[in-house]
C-alpha positions as CSV (number, residue, x, y, z in Angstrom):
1,M,34.2,-24.9,-2.8
2,H,31.8,-22.0,-2.6
3,N,33.2,-18.5,-2.8
4,S,31.9,-17.1,0.5
5,L,32.8,-13.5,-0.4
6,Y,30.6,-13.7,-3.5
7,Y,27.7,-14.9,-1.3
8,Q,28.3,-12.3,1.3
9,R,28.2,-9.6,-1.4
10,Q,24.9,-11.1,-2.8
11,I,23.3,-11.0,0.6
12,Y,24.5,-7.5,1.2
13,R,23.1,-6.4,-2.2
14,H,19.8,-7.9,-1.3
15,Y,19.9,-6.2,2.0
16,L,20.6,-2.8,0.4
17,E,17.8,-3.3,-2.1
18,H,15.4,-4.2,0.8
19,L,16.4,-1.0,2.6
20,K,15.9,1.1,-0.5
21,I,12.4,-0.4,-1.0
22,K,11.6,0.2,2.7
23,K,12.7,3.8,2.5
24,Q,10.7,4.4,-0.7
25,I,7.6,2.8,0.9
26,S,7.8,4.9,4.1
27,K,8.1,8.0,1.9
28,E,5.1,7.1,-0.1
29,K,3.2,6.2,3.1
30,K,3.9,9.6,4.6
31,Q,2.8,11.4,1.5
32,L,-0.4,9.5,1.3
33,E,-1.1,9.8,5.0
34,N,-0.7,13.6,4.7
35,A,-3.0,13.7,1.7
36,L,-5.7,11.6,3.6
37,F,-5.6,13.9,6.7
38,D,-5.9,17.0,4.5
39,K,-8.8,15.5,2.7
40,V,-10.6,14.5,5.9
41,L,-9.9,17.8,7.6
42,S,-11.2,19.7,4.6
43,T,-14.6,18.0,4.9
44,K,-16.8,19.7,7.4
45,N,-18.7,16.5,8.2
46,Q,-19.9,15.7,11.8
47,N,-18.7,12.1,11.2
48,S,-15.1,13.2,10.4
49,K,-13.7,10.9,13.1
50,E,-15.4,7.8,11.5
51,I,-14.4,9.0,8.1
52,L,-10.8,9.3,9.2
53,E,-10.8,5.8,10.8
54,T,-12.3,4.3,7.6
55,Y,-9.6,5.9,5.5
56,A,-7.0,4.7,8.0
57,D,-8.3,1.2,7.9
58,I,-8.3,1.0,4.1
59,F,-4.9,2.6,3.9
60,K,-3.4,0.2,6.5
61,E,-4.8,-2.9,4.8
62,R,-3.5,-1.8,1.3
63,F,-0.1,-0.6,2.7
64,E,0.5,-3.9,4.4
65,F,-0.4,-5.9,1.3
66,N,1.9,-3.7,-0.8
67,L,4.7,-4.1,1.7
68,K,4.3,-7.9,1.6
69,V,4.4,-7.9,-2.2
70,K,7.6,-5.8,-2.2
71,A,9.1,-7.9,0.5
72,L,8.7,-10.9,-1.7
73,G,10.8,-9.2,-4.2
74,F,8.2,-8.0,-6.7
75,D,8.2,-4.5,-8.1
76,N,4.5,-4.3,-8.2
77,L,1.3,-6.2,-8.0
78,Q,1.3,-7.0,-11.7
79,N,4.5,-9.0,-11.4
80,F,3.2,-10.6,-8.2
81,K,0.0,-11.7,-9.9
82,Q,1.8,-13.0,-13.0
83,S,4.2,-15.1,-11.0
84,H,1.5,-16.5,-8.7
85,K,-1.0,-17.1,-11.5
86,L,-3.5,-14.9,-9.7
87,K,-5.1,-13.4,-12.8
88,K,-8.3,-15.2,-12.0
89,V,-8.5,-13.4,-8.7
90,N,-9.9,-10.0,-9.3
91,L,-7.4,-7.9,-7.5
92,K,-7.2,-5.2,-10.2
93,N,-4.7,-2.5,-9.2
94,Q,-6.4,-1.8,-5.9
95,Y,-3.3,-2.1,-3.8
96,H,-1.2,0.5,-5.6
97,F,-0.6,3.9,-3.9
98,D,-3.3,5.8,-5.7
99,K,-5.1,8.5,-3.7
100,N,-8.1,8.6,-5.9
101,Q,-8.7,4.8,-5.7
102,L,-8.2,5.0,-1.9
103,Y,-10.8,7.8,-1.6
104,Q,-13.2,5.9,-3.8
105,A,-12.8,2.8,-1.6
106,A,-13.3,4.7,1.6
107,H,-16.3,6.5,0.1
108,K,-17.9,3.2,-0.9
109,K,-17.3,1.9,2.6
110,L,-18.8,5.0,4.2
111,K,-21.8,4.8,1.9
112,L,-22.5,1.3,3.2
113,K,-22.3,2.7,6.8
114,G,-24.9,5.3,5.7
115,I,-22.6,8.3,6.2
116,F,-22.4,9.4,2.6
117,S,-25.3,9.1,0.1
């Protein structure tokens, strides 16, 4: 017979771990959002609304991906790639919370739109 108390504890432990990850992600998200807004507000560009939207789109896409990776129980993208044999897919580390990478990606997207040269 299964020890139901043991399983309840396991489930509770997983739940606590999930909450901890969720809390950490929301903290990182807030820090990054603040940094993005500061960056955009500091640029005196007439297209600042579009710049902000571009940053927001890229941020949202990466944040959601990172959330999915963590929800699947992986610490980071590297573990996720290894377990799913995704090494052939060129994901690099583009989904980590890195402000510089985020700025570069947004800058590239804005260059394509002709806003930045």
